C-alpha positions as CSV (number, residue, x, y, z in Angstrom):
1,M,58.6,-43.3,4.6
2,K,56.9,-43.9,7.9
3,W,58.3,-44.1,11.4
4,I,57.7,-47.2,13.3
5,Q,57.6,-47.2,16.9
6,N,60.5,-49.0,18.8
7,Y,63.0,-48.2,15.8
8,D,65.7,-45.7,15.9
9,K,65.3,-44.6,12.3
10,P,62.7,-44.4,9.6
11,L,62.1,-47.6,7.7
12,S,60.5,-47.9,4.3
13,M,57.1,-49.5,5.2
14,N,55.0,-50.5,2.3
15,I,51.5,-52.1,2.8
16,R,50.4,-53.5,-0.4
17,S,48.4,-56.3,-2.0
18,F,50.0,-59.7,-2.0
19,D,52.0,-60.8,-5.1
20,T,52.6,-64.5,-5.8
21,R,56.3,-63.8,-5.6
22,D,55.7,-63.2,-1.9
23,T,54.5,-66.8,-1.3
24,D,57.6,-68.3,0.3
25,A,58.1,-65.3,2.5
26,V,54.5,-65.1,3.7
27,I,54.5,-68.9,4.5
28,A,57.8,-68.5,6.5
29,L,56.1,-65.5,8.3
30,W,53.1,-67.5,9.2
31,Q,55.2,-70.3,10.5
32,S,57.4,-67.9,12.6
33,C,54.1,-66.6,14.1
34,D,52.7,-70.2,14.7
35,L,49.8,-69.7,12.4
36,T,50.1,-72.7,10.4
37,R,48.4,-76.0,11.2
38,P,48.7,-79.5,9.8
39,W,45.3,-79.6,8.5
40,N,45.7,-76.3,6.5
41,N,48.1,-76.3,3.6
42,P,49.3,-72.6,3.4
43,R,50.1,-72.8,-0.3
44,L,46.5,-73.9,-0.9
45,D,45.2,-71.2,1.3
46,I,47.2,-68.6,-0.7
47,Q,46.1,-70.0,-4.0
48,R,42.4,-70.1,-3.0
49,K,42.7,-66.5,-1.7
50,C,44.3,-65.3,-4.8
51,A,41.4,-66.7,-6.8
52,V,38.9,-64.6,-4.7
53,D,39.2,-61.0,-3.7
54,D,43.0,-61.0,-3.9
55,D,43.1,-57.3,-3.1
56,L,42.0,-58.2,0.3
57,F,45.2,-60.1,0.9
58,L,47.8,-57.6,2.1
59,V,51.4,-57.7,3.0
60,C,53.8,-55.3,4.7
61,D,57.3,-55.1,3.6
62,I,59.9,-53.1,5.4
63,N,63.0,-52.4,3.4
64,G,62.1,-55.4,1.1
65,V,61.5,-57.9,3.8
66,I,57.9,-59.2,4.4
67,T,57.1,-58.5,8.1
68,G,53.4,-58.7,8.1
69,S,50.3,-60.0,6.3
70,V,46.5,-60.0,6.7
71,M,43.9,-61.8,4.6
72,A,40.3,-60.7,4.6
73,G,37.1,-61.7,3.0
74,Y,33.6,-60.2,2.5
75,E,30.5,-62.2,1.4
76,G,28.0,-59.4,1.6
77,H,27.1,-59.8,5.2
78,R,30.2,-59.4,7.1
79,G,34.0,-59.4,6.6
80,W,36.4,-61.9,8.0
81,I,40.0,-61.5,9.0
82,N,42.5,-64.3,8.7
83,Y,46.3,-64.8,9.0
84,L,47.0,-61.4,10.5
85,A,50.8,-61.9,11.2
86,V,53.6,-59.7,12.4
87,A,57.0,-61.0,12.5
88,P,58.0,-61.6,16.1
89,E,60.8,-59.0,16.0
90,S,58.4,-56.3,14.7
91,R,55.7,-56.8,17.2
92,K,54.5,-53.8,19.3
93,S,55.6,-51.5,16.5
94,G,52.2,-50.5,15.3
95,L,52.5,-52.7,12.2
96,G,49.5,-54.9,13.1
97,K,47.3,-52.0,13.7
98,Q,48.4,-50.5,10.4
99,L,47.5,-53.7,8.6
100,M,44.1,-53.8,10.2
101,L,43.5,-50.2,9.4
102,E,44.1,-50.8,5.7
103,V,42.1,-54.0,5.4
104,E,39.3,-52.3,7.4
105,S,39.4,-49.3,4.8
106,R,39.2,-51.8,2.0
107,L,36.3,-53.7,3.5
108,L,34.4,-50.4,4.4
109,A,34.9,-49.4,0.8
110,R,32.9,-52.5,-0.2
111,G,30.1,-51.6,2.2
112,C,31.1,-54.2,4.8
113,P,29.2,-53.4,8.1
114,K,31.0,-55.7,10.5
115,I,34.2,-57.8,10.8
116,N,34.6,-61.1,12.6
117,L,37.7,-63.1,13.3
118,Q,38.7,-66.1,15.3
119,V,41.3,-66.3,18.0
120,R,42.4,-69.7,19.5
121,H,41.7,-70.2,23.1
122,G,44.5,-69.1,25.5
123,N,46.1,-66.7,23.0
124,D,45.6,-63.9,25.5
125,A,48.1,-61.4,23.9
126,V,46.4,-61.6,20.5
127,I,43.0,-61.1,22.3
128,A,44.3,-58.1,24.0
129,F,45.7,-56.7,20.7
130,Y,42.2,-56.9,19.1
131,E,40.5,-55.5,22.1
132,A,42.8,-52.5,22.0
133,I,41.8,-51.8,18.4
134,G,38.1,-52.1,19.1
135,F,37.1,-55.7,18.8
136,S,35.0,-57.4,21.4
137,D,34.0,-61.0,22.3
138,D,30.8,-61.8,20.4
139,K,30.1,-64.7,22.9
140,C,29.8,-67.1,20.0
141,I,31.0,-70.6,19.5
142,S,33.0,-71.0,16.3
143,M,32.2,-74.3,14.4
144,G,33.8,-75.6,11.2
145,K,33.4,-78.4,8.7
146,R,36.1,-79.3,6.2
147,L,34.7,-79.8,2.7
148,I,38.0,-80.4,1.0
149,P,40.9,-82.0,2.9
150,D,44.3,-80.3,2.3
151,D,46.9,-83.0,1.5
152,R,50.2,-81.7,2.5
């Protein structure tokens, strides 16, 4: 049992690999955190992730409720972080940092030398969070190209 800052009592916090039974709860979490976009089907994102390095897709449940997630990947050059989410009512509790520490540990165990992530312009609170845990602006432009459209 771990103490989580901003709570009066210890909560049973469990960071673990995603299980397909978590799908609906994780999608609801992502929606509550405004992480979903019309051009990305979250169910397909989950299916695709489960097919590749599924042990780098983590969730946190507190007393049986999914309150956090993080999805990572590593292709041999660098790791990537996606879908870091902490339920709005659990923010500033240290949960996001705990999720990042666990996924960083798993990436490091694979020999991953660097992690990259993307944050949307104007999301200053998230940028401040990542800076507080050691990330910095790489002064890069992120570009993307959709190869398979996600039909919702």
